[in-house]
C-alpha positions as CSV (number, residue, x, y, z in Angstrom):
1,M,1.6,-66.9,29.4
2,R,1.3,-65.1,32.6
3,Y,1.3,-66.7,36.0
4,V,-0.5,-65.1,39.0
5,R,-0.5,-65.9,42.7
6,A,-1.5,-64.2,45.9
7,K,0.9,-63.7,48.7
8,I,-0.5,-63.2,52.2
9,V,1.5,-61.0,54.5
10,D,1.2,-59.8,58.1
11,T,1.3,-56.2,59.2
12,E,5.1,-56.3,59.5
13,G,5.4,-57.5,55.9
14,G,6.2,-61.1,56.8
15,Q,5.0,-63.8,54.4
16,V,2.3,-65.9,56.0
17,A,1.2,-68.0,52.9
18,V,1.1,-68.0,49.1
19,S,-1.5,-69.4,46.8
20,N,-0.8,-71.9,44.1
21,P,0.1,-70.1,40.8
22,V,-2.5,-69.7,38.1
23,G,-1.3,-69.6,34.5
24,M,-3.3,-67.2,32.3
25,A,-3.2,-66.8,28.6
26,A,-6.1,-64.9,27.2
27,K,-7.4,-64.8,23.6
28,A,-8.6,-61.3,22.8
29,V,-12.3,-61.2,21.7
30,E,-13.5,-57.7,21.0
31,G,-16.3,-56.6,23.2
32,T,-15.9,-59.5,25.7
33,D,-13.8,-59.5,28.8
34,A,-13.3,-62.3,31.4
35,T,-11.5,-61.9,34.7
36,L,-10.6,-65.0,36.8
37,S,-10.2,-64.6,40.6
38,V,-8.7,-67.2,42.9
39,E,-11.0,-67.4,46.0
40,S,-9.1,-70.3,47.7
41,S,-6.1,-72.3,46.6
42,A,-6.2,-74.7,49.5
43,A,-5.6,-78.2,48.0
44,D,-8.8,-79.6,49.7
45,E,-11.1,-76.8,48.7
46,M,-9.9,-74.8,45.7
47,A,-12.3,-72.1,44.5
48,F,-12.3,-69.7,41.6
49,S,-14.7,-67.1,40.3
50,V,-15.0,-65.5,36.9
51,S,-16.5,-62.1,36.0
52,V,-17.6,-61.7,32.5
53,R,-18.3,-58.4,30.8
54,T,-20.1,-58.5,27.4
55,G,-23.0,-57.0,25.6
56,R,-24.3,-60.5,24.7
57,D,-27.0,-62.3,26.7
58,D,-26.4,-65.7,25.0
59,V,-23.1,-66.7,26.8
60,F,-22.3,-68.8,29.8
61,V,-19.2,-70.2,31.6
62,E,-17.8,-73.7,31.3
63,W,-14.9,-74.6,33.6
64,E,-12.0,-76.6,32.0
65,Q,-8.7,-78.0,33.3
66,S,-5.4,-79.1,31.8
67,S,-2.1,-80.2,33.2
68,D,-0.1,-78.8,30.3
69,A,-2.6,-76.4,28.5
70,H,-3.3,-79.1,25.9
71,P,-5.8,-80.8,25.7
72,W,-8.5,-79.1,27.9
73,T,-11.2,-81.2,29.5
74,A,-14.4,-80.2,31.5
75,L,-13.6,-79.6,35.2
76,K,-15.2,-82.3,37.2
77,D,-15.8,-82.6,41.0
78,D,-13.6,-85.4,42.3
79,E,-16.3,-86.8,44.5
80,D,-19.4,-87.2,42.3
81,G,-18.2,-86.4,38.7
82,D,-20.5,-83.4,38.3
83,E,-19.3,-80.2,36.7
84,E,-18.3,-77.6,39.2
85,T,-20.5,-74.5,39.3
86,A,-19.2,-71.0,38.9
């Protein structure tokens, strides 16, 4: 498991803000690479993006969530229950 967060600093090196940490544990699949980016970690408007590199044209992204990495459930929008879009 590897946790990643972004630290925002000013020109003098002072900490302005930090993002919430993201835990990453990747299963290696030969020929496919997925990179997750945190676009916003604000509690009221979290945003992630994923970049997928593969030679296949039959794959797509499904977002999942978990409080403890087991079990995983589809990520739903709190307001209307629809799946979030990538």
